[in-house]
N, CA, C, O and the ligand as a Tripos MOL2 file, in Angstrom:
@<TRIPOS>MOLECULE
protein
  273   271    69     0     0
PROTEIN
NO_CHARGES

@<TRIPOS>ATOM
      1 N         118.7870  135.1510  -43.3750 N.3       1 MET1
      2 CA        118.7470  135.2050  -41.7850 C.3       1 MET1
      3 C         119.9110  136.0290  -41.2540 C.2       1 MET1
      4 O         121.0080  135.9770  -41.8090 O.2       1 MET1
      5 N         119.6910  136.7770  -40.2020 N.am      2 LYS2
      6 CA        120.7280  137.5780  -39.5560 C.3       2 LYS2
      7 C         120.5600  137.2620  -38.0140 C.2       2 LYS2
      8 O         119.5160  136.8000  -37.5530 O.2       2 LYS2
      9 N         121.6580  137.5470  -37.2750 N.am      3 THR3
     10 CA        121.7630  137.2220  -35.9830 C.3       3 THR3
     11 C         122.0990  138.5790  -34.9970 C.2       3 THR3
     12 O         123.1310  139.2000  -35.2480 O.2       3 THR3
     13 N         121.3650  138.9620  -34.0560 N.am      4 MET4
     14 CA        121.9670  140.0310  -33.1780 C.3       4 MET4
     15 C         121.8460  139.4940  -31.8380 C.2       4 MET4
     16 O         121.1140  138.5500  -31.5400 O.2       4 MET4
     17 N         122.6020  140.1410  -31.0340 N.am      5 THR5
     18 CA        122.3420  139.6640  -29.5990 C.3       5 THR5
     19 C         121.2060  140.6170  -28.7990 C.2       5 THR5
     20 O         120.7510  141.6730  -29.2370 O.2       5 THR5
     21 N         120.9230  140.0980  -27.7520 N.am      6 CYS6
     22 CA        120.0830  141.1060  -26.8890 C.3       6 CYS6
     23 C         120.6920  142.3700  -26.5710 C.2       6 CYS6
     24 O         120.0960  143.4440  -26.4970 O.2       6 CYS6
     25 N         122.1010  142.1410  -26.3620 N.am      7 ARG7
     26 CA        122.8170  143.6330  -25.9600 C.3       7 ARG7
     27 C         122.8840  144.3770  -27.1700 C.2       7 ARG7
     28 O         122.7750  145.5840  -26.9500 O.2       7 ARG7
     29 N         123.0390  144.0550  -28.4910 N.am      8 ASP8
     30 CA        122.7480  144.8540  -29.5530 C.3       8 ASP8
     31 C         121.5320  145.5510  -29.6040 C.2       8 ASP8
     32 O         121.4610  146.5830  -30.2720 O.2       8 ASP8
     33 N         120.6020  145.1370  -29.0070 N.am      9 MET9
     34 CA        119.2950  145.6650  -28.9290 C.3       9 MET9
     35 C         118.6610  146.4620  -27.6570 C.2       9 MET9
     36 O         117.5030  146.7830  -27.3910 O.2       9 MET9
     37 N         119.9400  146.6530  -26.9600 N.am     10 GLY10
     38 CA        119.6970  147.5030  -25.7630 C.3      10 GLY10
     39 C         119.5260  146.7020  -24.4830 C.2      10 GLY10
     40 O         119.3650  147.2250  -23.3810 O.2      10 GLY10
     41 N         119.5720  145.4260  -24.7050 N.am     11 GLY11
     42 CA        119.1410  144.3940  -23.3330 C.3      11 GLY11
     43 C         120.4680  144.1360  -22.8720 C.2      11 GLY11
     44 O         121.5130  144.4920  -23.4180 O.2      11 GLY11
     45 N         120.3020  143.3500  -21.5980 N.am     12 PRO12
     46 CA        121.4390  143.2840  -20.5980 C.3      12 PRO12
     47 C         122.4080  141.9910  -20.7880 C.2      12 PRO12
     48 O         123.4460  141.8200  -20.1500 O.2      12 PRO12
     49 N         121.8650  141.0740  -21.8220 N.am     13 CYS13
     50 CA        122.6460  139.5610  -21.8760 C.3      13 CYS13
     51 C         123.0000  139.6730  -23.4340 C.2      13 CYS13
     52 O         122.7390  140.5370  -24.2710 O.2      13 CYS13
     53 N         123.6550  138.5350  -23.4930 N.am     14 ASP14
     54 CA        124.2790  138.1950  -24.8210 C.3      14 ASP14
     55 C         123.7630  137.0150  -25.5690 C.2      14 ASP14
     56 O         124.3400  136.3230  -26.4080 O.2      14 ASP14
     57 N         122.6280  136.9350  -25.1190 N.am     15 ARG15
     58 CA        121.8430  135.9700  -25.8990 C.3      15 ARG15
     59 C         121.8000  136.2960  -27.5050 C.2      15 ARG15
     60 O         121.7490  137.4400  -27.9570 O.2      15 ARG15
     61 N         121.8270  135.1290  -28.2720 N.am     16 LYS16
     62 CA        121.6800  135.5420  -29.7630 C.3      16 LYS16
     63 C         120.2460  135.1140  -30.0570 C.2      16 LYS16
     64 O         119.6420  134.1420  -29.6040 O.2      16 LYS16
     65 N         119.8150  136.0790  -30.9400 N.am     17 ILE17
     66 CA        118.4230  136.1910  -31.4900 C.3      17 ILE17
     67 C         118.5540  136.0670  -33.1530 C.2      17 ILE17
     68 O         119.3100  136.8410  -33.7410 O.2      17 ILE17
     69 N         117.9060  135.2180  -33.7710 N.am     18 SER18
     70 CA        117.9190  135.1700  -35.3520 C.3      18 SER18
     71 C         116.7380  135.3430  -35.8450 C.2      18 SER18
     72 O         115.7400  134.8680  -35.3050 O.2      18 SER18
     73 N         116.7050  135.9870  -36.8400 N.am     19 ALA19
     74 CA        115.4590  136.4000  -37.5870 C.3      19 ALA19
     75 C         115.5000  136.6430  -39.1480 C.2      19 ALA19
     76 O         116.5800  136.8860  -39.6870 O.2      19 ALA19
     77 N         114.3980  136.5840  -39.8310 N.am     20 GLU20
     78 CA        114.5220  136.6910  -41.3170 C.3      20 GLU20
     79 C         114.2380  138.0150  -41.7390 C.2      20 GLU20
     80 O         114.6380  138.4620  -42.8140 O.2      20 GLU20
     81 N         113.5090  138.7010  -40.8620 N.am     21 THR21
     82 CA        113.3570  140.1510  -41.1470 C.3      21 THR21
     83 C         113.5140  140.9440  -39.9150 C.2      21 THR21
     84 O         113.4570  140.4410  -38.7920 O.2      21 THR21
     85 N         113.7450  142.4090  -40.1880 N.am     22 PRO22
     86 CA        113.7110  143.2230  -38.7500 C.3      22 PRO22
     87 C         112.7120  143.2890  -37.9950 C.2      22 PRO22
     88 O         112.7930  143.4720  -36.7810 O.2      22 PRO22
     89 N         111.4650  143.1190  -38.7520 N.am     23 GLU23
     90 CA        110.1510  143.1160  -37.7830 C.3      23 GLU23
     91 C         110.3640  141.8450  -37.0780 C.2      23 GLU23
     92 O         110.3230  141.9890  -35.8570 O.2      23 GLU23
     93 N         110.5660  140.7160  -37.4520 N.am     24 GLU24
     94 CA        110.6200  139.2760  -36.7670 C.3      24 GLU24
     95 C         111.5070  139.5370  -35.5630 C.2      24 GLU24
     96 O         111.2640  139.1190  -34.4310 O.2      24 GLU24
     97 N         112.8010  140.4370  -35.9930 N.am     25 MET25
     98 CA        113.9490  140.4130  -35.1940 C.3      25 MET25
     99 C         113.3340  141.1390  -33.8740 C.2      25 MET25
    100 O         113.4380  140.5860  -32.7790 O.2      25 MET25
    101 N         112.7170  142.3430  -34.0140 N.am     26 MET26
    102 CA        112.0910  143.1770  -32.9670 C.3      26 MET26
    103 C         110.8960  142.2020  -32.2250 C.2      26 MET26
    104 O         110.8340  142.2510  -30.9970 O.2      26 MET26
    105 N         110.0980  141.4590  -32.8490 N.am     27 ASP27
    106 CA        109.1330  140.8450  -32.0620 C.3      27 ASP27
    107 C         109.8300  139.7050  -31.2590 C.2      27 ASP27
    108 O         109.3250  139.4270  -30.1710 O.2      27 ASP27
    109 N         110.8730  139.0480  -31.6430 N.am     28 GLU28
    110 CA        111.7000  137.8760  -30.8040 C.3      28 GLU28
    111 C         112.2670  138.8030  -29.8070 C.2      28 GLU28
    112 O         112.1050  138.5300  -28.6170 O.2      28 GLU28
    113 N         112.9660  139.9530  -30.1740 N.am     29 ALA29
    114 CA        113.8650  140.7350  -29.1620 C.3      29 ALA29
    115 C         112.7330  141.1490  -28.0880 C.2      29 ALA29
    116 O         113.0530  141.2040  -26.9010 O.2      29 ALA29
    117 N         111.4760  141.4260  -28.4750 N.am     30 MET30
    118 CA        110.4400  141.8390  -27.0450 C.3      30 MET30
    119 C         110.1650  140.9110  -26.3910 C.2      30 MET30
    120 O         110.0810  140.9470  -25.1630 O.2      30 MET30
    121 N         109.9030  139.5230  -27.3730 N.am     31 ASN31
    122 CA        109.2400  138.4790  -26.4530 C.3      31 ASN31
    123 C         110.5390  137.9980  -25.4340 C.2      31 ASN31
    124 O         110.2270  137.5930  -24.3150 O.2      31 ASN31
    125 N         111.8260  138.0350  -25.7680 N.am     32 HIS32
    126 CA        112.7580  137.7230  -25.0730 C.3      32 HIS32
    127 C         112.9130  138.5630  -23.9580 C.2      32 HIS32
    128 O         113.2660  138.0360  -22.9030 O.2      32 HIS32
    129 N         112.6690  140.0590  -24.0110 N.am     33 MET33
    130 CA        112.8290  140.8450  -22.8700 C.3      33 MET33
    131 C         111.8600  140.5510  -21.9640 C.2      33 MET33
    132 O         112.1150  140.4380  -20.7650 O.2      33 MET33
    133 N         110.6660  140.4040  -22.4660 N.am     34 ARG34
    134 CA        109.5190  140.1930  -21.6190 C.3      34 ARG34
    135 C         109.4270  138.8840  -20.5740 C.2      34 ARG34
    136 O         108.8770  138.7870  -19.4770 O.2      34 ARG34
    137 N         110.2170  137.8890  -21.3890 N.am     35 THR35
    138 CA        110.2090  136.4970  -20.8930 C.3      35 THR35
    139 C         111.5880  136.4910  -19.7250 C.2      35 THR35
    140 O         111.4250  136.0800  -18.5760 O.2      35 THR35
    141 N         112.8320  136.9710  -20.1940 N.am     36 ASP36
    142 CA        113.9800  137.0000  -19.6310 C.3      36 ASP36
    143 C         114.4200  138.1560  -18.7290 C.2      36 ASP36
    144 O         115.1810  138.0990  -17.7640 O.2      36 ASP36
    145 N         113.8350  139.1340  -19.2000 N.am     37 HIS37
    146 CA        114.3090  140.5160  -18.2970 C.3      37 HIS37
    147 C         113.0840  141.5560  -18.0800 C.2      37 HIS37
    148 O         113.0270  142.7220  -18.4720 O.2      37 HIS37
    149 N         112.0540  140.7660  -17.2980 N.am     38 PRO38
    150 CA        110.6060  141.3480  -17.1400 C.3      38 PRO38
    151 C         110.7670  142.3820  -16.0980 C.2      38 PRO38
    152 O         109.7950  143.0500  -15.7460 O.2      38 PRO38
    153 N         112.1240  142.5780  -15.5040 N.am     39 ASN39
    154 CA        112.2990  143.7840  -14.5570 C.3      39 ASN39
    155 C         113.0020  144.8880  -15.3040 C.2      39 ASN39
    156 O         113.0480  146.0270  -14.8400 O.2      39 ASN39
    157 N         113.5400  144.5710  -16.4350 N.am     40 ASP40
    158 CA        114.1390  145.6520  -17.1650 C.3      40 ASP40
    159 C         113.2830  146.8760  -17.8120 C.2      40 ASP40
    160 O         113.1770  147.0160  -19.0300 O.2      40 ASP40
    161 N         112.8070  147.5680  -17.0520 N.am     41 LYS41
    162 CA        111.8680  148.6210  -17.2940 C.3      41 LYS41
    163 C         112.3250  149.4430  -18.5370 C.2      41 LYS41
    164 O         111.4230  149.9170  -19.2290 O.2      41 LYS41
    165 N         113.7020  149.6850  -18.9280 N.am     42 LYS42
    166 CA        113.9450  150.3810  -19.8700 C.3      42 LYS42
    167 C         113.3150  149.7830  -21.0360 C.2      42 LYS42
    168 O         112.6880  150.4670  -21.8460 O.2      42 LYS42
    169 N         113.4580  148.5650  -21.1410 N.am     43 MET43
    170 CA        113.0040  147.8790  -22.5050 C.3      43 MET43
    171 C         111.5310  147.4870  -22.5160 C.2      43 MET43
    172 O         110.9750  147.4050  -23.6110 O.2      43 MET43
    173 N         110.8360  147.2330  -21.3860 N.am     44 THR44
    174 CA        109.6730  146.6510  -21.4420 C.3      44 THR44
    175 C         108.5150  147.8540  -21.2270 C.2      44 THR44
    176 O         107.3190  147.6140  -21.3980 O.2      44 THR44
    177 N         108.9370  148.9570  -20.8980 N.am     45 SER45
    178 CA        107.8500  150.0860  -20.7590 C.3      45 SER45
    179 C         108.7420  151.1780  -21.3390 C.2      45 SER45
    180 O         109.2630  152.0580  -20.6540 O.2      45 SER45
    181 N         108.8870  151.0360  -22.7840 N.am     46 MET46
    182 CA        109.3490  152.1270  -23.4650 C.3      46 MET46
    183 C         107.8990  152.9670  -23.6770 C.2      46 MET46
    184 O         106.7990  152.4250  -23.5640 O.2      46 MET46
    185 N         108.1090  154.4280  -24.0140 N.am     47 SER47
    186 CA        107.0120  155.0480  -24.5640 C.3      47 SER47
    187 C         107.1410  155.1130  -25.9950 C.2      47 SER47
    188 O         108.1120  154.6320  -26.5790 O.2      47 SER47
    189 N         106.2060  155.6830  -26.5670 N.am     48 GLU48
    190 CA        106.0570  155.6850  -28.2230 C.3      48 GLU48
    191 C         107.4880  156.0960  -28.7850 C.2      48 GLU48
    192 O         108.3000  155.4420  -29.4400 O.2      48 GLU48
    193 N         107.5250  157.4760  -28.2800 N.am     49 ASP49
    194 CA        108.9380  157.8510  -28.9650 C.3      49 ASP49
    195 C         110.1600  157.1270  -28.6580 C.2      49 ASP49
    196 O         111.0760  157.0460  -29.4780 O.2      49 ASP49
    197 N         110.2030  156.6270  -27.5650 N.am     50 GLU50
    198 CA        111.4980  155.6770  -27.2390 C.3      50 GLU50
    199 C         111.3900  154.2200  -28.1610 C.2      50 GLU50
    200 O         112.4200  153.7240  -28.6190 O.2      50 GLU50
    201 N         110.2120  153.6660  -28.3570 N.am     51 ARG51
    202 CA        110.0780  152.5820  -29.0380 C.3      51 ARG51
    203 C         110.5020  152.7880  -30.6650 C.2      51 ARG51
    204 O         111.1430  151.9740  -31.3300 O.2      51 ARG51
    205 N         109.9830  154.0760  -31.1240 N.am     52 GLU52
    206 CA        110.4670  154.3610  -32.4580 C.3      52 GLU52
    207 C         112.1110  154.8000  -32.6890 C.2      52 GLU52
    208 O         112.5730  154.7530  -33.8290 O.2      52 GLU52
    209 N         112.8270  155.1600  -31.7150 N.am     53 ASP53
    210 CA        113.9850  155.3130  -31.6870 C.3      53 ASP53
    211 C         114.5610  153.8900  -31.4560 C.2      53 ASP53
    212 O         115.6560  153.7050  -31.9890 O.2      53 ASP53
    213 N         114.1750  153.1300  -30.9490 N.am     54 TRP54
    214 CA        114.6420  151.7020  -30.7330 C.3      54 TRP54
    215 C         114.4500  150.9680  -31.9370 C.2      54 TRP54
    216 O         115.3150  150.1090  -32.1130 O.2      54 TRP54
    217 N         113.5640  151.0480  -32.8310 N.am     55 LYS55
    218 CA        113.2530  150.4940  -33.9290 C.3      55 LYS55
    219 C         114.1340  150.8810  -34.9100 C.2      55 LYS55
    220 O         114.8610  150.0970  -35.5200 O.2      55 LYS55
    221 N         114.0780  152.3760  -35.1200 N.am     56 ASP56
    222 CA        115.2890  152.8640  -35.9260 C.3      56 ASP56
    223 C         116.8240  152.3900  -35.8160 C.2      56 ASP56
    224 O         117.5410  152.1640  -36.7910 O.2      56 ASP56
    225 N         117.1720  152.2870  -34.5950 N.am     57 GLY57
    226 CA        118.4540  151.7040  -34.0900 C.3      57 GLY57
    227 C         118.6470  150.5480  -34.7320 C.2      57 GLY57
    228 O         119.6640  150.3130  -35.3850 O.2      57 GLY57
    229 N         117.4680  149.5710  -34.5570 N.am     58 ILE58
    230 CA        117.5950  148.0910  -35.0500 C.3      58 ILE58
    231 C         117.6960  148.1920  -36.5260 C.2      58 ILE58
    232 O         118.6330  147.6910  -37.1470 O.2      58 ILE58
    233 N         116.7210  148.8460  -37.0820 N.am     59 MET59
    234 CA        116.9230  148.9990  -38.6730 C.3      59 MET59
    235 C         118.4580  149.2520  -39.1590 C.2      59 MET59
    236 O         119.0480  148.5300  -39.9620 O.2      59 MET59
    237 N         118.9740  150.3600  -38.5550 N.am     60 LYS60
    238 CA        120.1000  150.7100  -38.9290 C.3      60 LYS60
    239 C         121.2870  149.5400  -38.7600 C.2      60 LYS60
    240 O         122.1960  149.2160  -39.5250 O.2      60 LYS60
    241 N         120.9190  149.0630  -37.5010 N.am     61 LYS61
    242 CA        122.0260  147.7720  -37.3110 C.3      61 LYS61
    243 C         121.7230  146.5700  -38.2970 C.2      61 LYS61
    244 O         122.6470  145.9540  -38.8260 O.2      61 LYS61
    245 N         120.5370  146.2940  -38.4990 N.am     62 TRP62
    246 CA        120.0670  145.2280  -39.4490 C.3      62 TRP62
    247 C         120.6720  145.4030  -40.7900 C.2      62 TRP62
    248 O         121.1540  144.4060  -41.3280 O.2      62 TRP62
    249 N         120.7060  146.5850  -41.4150 N.am     63 ASP63
    250 CA        121.1500  146.8740  -42.7320 C.3      63 ASP63
    251 C         122.6040  146.7530  -42.6750 C.2      63 ASP63
    252 O         123.1890  146.5050  -43.7290 O.2      63 ASP63
    253 N         123.2550  146.8890  -41.6190 N.am     64 ALA64
    254 CA        124.9060  146.6930  -41.7100 C.3      64 ALA64
    255 C         125.2670  145.5250  -41.3870 C.2      64 ALA64
    256 O         126.4730  145.2840  -41.3340 O.2      64 ALA64
    257 N         124.3960  144.6030  -41.1200 N.am     65 LEU65
    258 CA        124.6780  143.0350  -40.6060 C.3      65 LEU65
    259 C         124.8150  142.2880  -41.8760 C.2      65 LEU65
    260 O         124.0790  142.6100  -42.8090 O.2      65 LEU65
    261 N         125.7990  141.1850  -42.0450 N.am     66 PRO66
    262 CA        125.7490  140.4320  -43.3040 C.3      66 PRO66
    263 C         124.6720  139.3920  -43.1460 C.2      66 PRO66
    264 O         124.2000  139.2120  -42.0240 O.2      66 PRO66
    265 N         124.3210  138.8180  -43.9870 N.am     67 GLU67
    266 CA        123.6090  137.6560  -44.2180 C.3      67 GLU67
    267 C         124.3360  136.5950  -43.7500 C.2      67 GLU67
    268 O         125.5390  136.4740  -43.9820 O.2      67 GLU67
    269 N         123.5100  135.5970  -42.9240 N.am     68 SER68
    270 CA        124.3100  134.5510  -42.4940 C.3      68 SER68
    271 C         123.3270  132.8840  -42.7380 C.2      68 SER68
    272 O         123.8430  131.8110  -42.4220 O.2      68 SER68
    273 ZN        118.5570  139.1760  -22.9360 Zn       69 ZN69
@<TRIPOS>BOND
     1     1     2 1
     2     2     3 1
     3     3     4 2
     4     3     5 am
     5     5     6 1
     6     6     7 1
     7     7     8 2
     8     7     9 am
     9     9    10 1
    10    10    11 1
    11    11    12 2
    12    11    13 am
    13    13    14 1
    14    14    15 1
    15    15    16 2
    16    15    17 am
    17    17    18 1
    18    18    19 1
    19    19    20 2
    20    19    21 am
    21    21    22 1
    22    22    23 1
    23    23    24 2
    24    23    25 am
    25    25    26 1
    26    26    27 1
    27    27    28 2
    28    27    29 am
    29    29    30 1
    30    30    31 1
    31    31    32 2
    32    31    33 am
    33    33    34 1
    34    34    35 1
    35    35    36 2
    36    35    37 am
    37    37    38 1
    38    38    39 1
    39    39    40 2
    40    39    41 am
    41    41    42 1
    42    42    43 1
    43    43    44 2
    44    43    45 am
    45    45    46 1
    46    46    47 1
    47    47    48 2
    48    47    49 am
    49    49    50 1
    50    50    51 1
    51    51    52 2
    52    51    53 am
    53    53    54 1
    54    54    55 1
    55    55    56 2
    56    55    57 am
    57    57    58 1
    58    58    59 1
    59    59    60 2
    60    59    61 am
    61    61    62 1
    62    62    63 1
    63    63    64 2
    64    63    65 am
    65    65    66 1
    66    66    67 1
    67    67    68 2
    68    67    69 am
    69    69    70 1
    70    70    71 1
    71    71    72 2
    72    71    73 am
    73    73    74 1
    74    74    75 1
    75    75    76 2
    76    75    77 am
    77    77    78 1
    78    78    79 1
    79    79    80 2
    80    79    81 am
    81    81    82 1
    82    82    83 1
    83    83    84 2
    84    83    85 am
    85    85    86 1
    86    86    87 1
    87    87    88 2
    88    87    89 am
    89    89    90 1
    90    90    91 1
    91    91    92 2
    92    91    93 am
    93    93    94 1
    94    94    95 1
    95    95    96 2
    96    95    97 am
    97    97    98 1
    98    98    99 1
    99    99   100 2
   100    99   101 am
   101   101   102 1
   102   102   103 1
   103   103   104 2
   104   103   105 am
   105   105   106 1
   106   106   107 1
   107   107   108 2
   108   107   109 am
   109   109   110 1
   110   110   111 1
   111   111   112 2
   112   111   113 am
   113   113   114 1
   114   114   115 1
   115   115   116 2
   116   115   117 am
   117   117   118 1
   118   118   119 1
   119   119   120 2
   120   119   121 am
   121   121   122 1
   122   122   123 1
   123   123   124 2
   124   123   125 am
   125   125   126 1
   126   126   127 1
   127   127   128 2
   128   127   129 am
   129   129   130 1
   130   130   131 1
   131   131   132 2
   132   131   133 am
   133   133   134 1
   134   134   135 1
   135   135   136 2
   136   135   137 am
   137   137   138 1
   138   138   139 1
   139   139   140 2
   140   139   141 am
   141   141   142 1
   142   142   143 1
   143   143   144 2
   144   143   145 am
   145   145   146 1
   146   146   147 1
   147   147   148 2
   148   147   149 am
   149   149   150 1
   150   150   151 1
   151   151   152 2
   152   151   153 am
   153   153   154 1
   154   154   155 1
   155   155   156 2
   156   155   157 am
   157   157   158 1
   158   158   159 1
   159   159   160 2
   160   159   161 am
   161   161   162 1
   162   162   163 1
   163   163   164 2
   164   163   165 am
   165   165   166 1
   166   166   167 1
   167   167   168 2
   168   167   169 am
   169   169   170 1
   170   170   171 1
   171   171   172 2
   172   171   173 am
   173   173   174 1
   174   174   175 1
   175   175   176 2
   176   175   177 am
   177   177   178 1
   178   178   179 1
   179   179   180 2
   180   179   181 am
   181   181   182 1
   182   182   183 1
   183   183   184 2
   184   183   185 am
   185   185   186 1
   186   186   187 1
   187   187   188 2
   188   187   189 am
   189   189   190 1
   190   190   191 1
   191   191   192 2
   192   191   193 am
   193   193   194 1
   194   194   195 1
   195   195   196 2
   196   195   197 am
   197   197   198 1
   198   198   199 1
   199   199   200 2
   200   199   201 am
   201   201   202 1
   202   202   203 1
   203   203   204 2
   204   203   205 am
   205   205   206 1
   206   206   207 1
   207   207   208 2
   208   207   209 am
   209   209   210 1
   210   210   211 1
   211   211   212 2
   212   211   213 am
   213   213   214 1
   214   214   215 1
   215   215   216 2
   216   215   217 am
   217   217   218 1
   218   218   219 1
   219   219   220 2
   220   219   221 am
   221   221   222 1
   222   222   223 1
   223   223   224 2
   224   223   225 am
   225   225   226 1
   226   226   227 1
   227   227   228 2
   228   227   229 am
   229   229   230 1
   230   230   231 1
   231   231   232 2
   232   231   233 am
   233   233   234 1
   234   234   235 1
   235   235   236 2
   236   235   237 am
   237   237   238 1
   238   238   239 1
   239   239   240 2
   240   239   241 am
   241   241   242 1
   242   242   243 1
   243   243   244 2
   244   243   245 am
   245   245   246 1
   246   246   247 1
   247   247   248 2
   248   247   249 am
   249   249   250 1
   250   250   251 1
   251   251   252 2
   252   251   253 am
   253   253   254 1
   254   254   255 1
   255   255   256 2
   256   255   257 am
   257   257   258 1
   258   258   259 1
   259   259   260 2
   260   259   261 am
   261   261   262 1
   262   262   263 1
   263   263   264 2
   264   263   265 am
   265   265   266 1
   266   266   267 1
   267   267   268 2
   268   267   269 am
   269   269   270 1
   270   270   271 1
   271   271   272 2
@<TRIPOS>SUBSTRUCTURE
     1 MET1         2 RESIDUE 1 A MET
     2 LYS2         6 RESIDUE 1 A LYS
     3 THR3        10 RESIDUE 1 A THR
     4 MET4        14 RESIDUE 1 A MET
     5 THR5        18 RESIDUE 1 A THR
     6 CYS6        22 RESIDUE 1 A CYS
     7 ARG7        26 RESIDUE 1 A ARG
     8 ASP8        30 RESIDUE 1 A ASP
     9 MET9        34 RESIDUE 1 A MET
    10 GLY10       38 RESIDUE 1 A GLY
    11 GLY11       42 RESIDUE 1 A GLY
    12 PRO12       46 RESIDUE 1 A PRO
    13 CYS13       50 RESIDUE 1 A CYS
    14 ASP14       54 RESIDUE 1 A ASP
    15 ARG15       58 RESIDUE 1 A ARG
    16 LYS16       62 RESIDUE 1 A LYS
    17 ILE17       66 RESIDUE 1 A ILE
    18 SER18       70 RESIDUE 1 A SER
    19 ALA19       74 RESIDUE 1 A ALA
    20 GLU20       78 RESIDUE 1 A GLU
    21 THR21       82 RESIDUE 1 A THR
    22 PRO22       86 RESIDUE 1 A PRO
    23 GLU23       90 RESIDUE 1 A GLU
    24 GLU24       94 RESIDUE 1 A GLU
    25 MET25       98 RESIDUE 1 A MET
    26 MET26      102 RESIDUE 1 A MET
    27 ASP27      106 RESIDUE 1 A ASP
    28 GLU28      110 RESIDUE 1 A GLU
    29 ALA29      114 RESIDUE 1 A ALA
    30 MET30      118 RESIDUE 1 A MET
    31 ASN31      122 RESIDUE 1 A ASN
    32 HIS32      126 RESIDUE 1 A HIS
    33 MET33      130 RESIDUE 1 A MET
    34 ARG34      134 RESIDUE 1 A ARG
    35 THR35      138 RESIDUE 1 A THR
    36 ASP36      142 RESIDUE 1 A ASP
    37 HIS37      146 RESIDUE 1 A HIS
    38 PRO38      150 RESIDUE 1 A PRO
    39 ASN39      154 RESIDUE 1 A ASN
    40 ASP40      158 RESIDUE 1 A ASP
    41 LYS41      162 RESIDUE 1 A LYS
    42 LYS42      166 RESIDUE 1 A LYS
    43 MET43      170 RESIDUE 1 A MET
    44 THR44      174 RESIDUE 1 A THR
    45 SER45      178 RESIDUE 1 A SER
    46 MET46      182 RESIDUE 1 A MET
    47 SER47      186 RESIDUE 1 A SER
    48 GLU48      190 RESIDUE 1 A GLU
    49 ASP49      194 RESIDUE 1 A ASP
    50 GLU50      198 RESIDUE 1 A GLU
    51 ARG51      202 RESIDUE 1 A ARG
    52 GLU52      206 RESIDUE 1 A GLU
    53 ASP53      210 RESIDUE 1 A ASP
    54 TRP54      214 RESIDUE 1 A TRP
    55 LYS55      218 RESIDUE 1 A LYS
    56 ASP56      222 RESIDUE 1 A ASP
    57 GLY57      226 RESIDUE 1 A GLY
    58 ILE58      230 RESIDUE 1 A ILE
    59 MET59      234 RESIDUE 1 A MET
    60 LYS60      238 RESIDUE 1 A LYS
    61 LYS61      242 RESIDUE 1 A LYS
    62 TRP62      246 RESIDUE 1 A TRP
    63 ASP63      250 RESIDUE 1 A ASP
    64 ALA64      254 RESIDUE 1 A ALA
    65 LEU65      258 RESIDUE 1 A LEU
    66 PRO66      262 RESIDUE 1 A PRO
    67 GLU67      266 RESIDUE 1 A GLU
    68 SER68      270 RESIDUE 1 A SER
    69 ZN69       273 GROUP 0 **** ****
């Protein structure tokens, strides 16, 4: 289990999100963005390229995080 914040993933708040896998983390992050930041178009309306960059960034941060 690893924990990242909304802000770590490009969002505007410090909500902690925990997941077992990076894929789960991204799903949880997107759910949170859509639920709590529906007007944050930077996150909810990414192009395919932007989404790939976003995923790459999260994968790198994920690898650097300690297991908790
Ligand atoms: Zn947030």
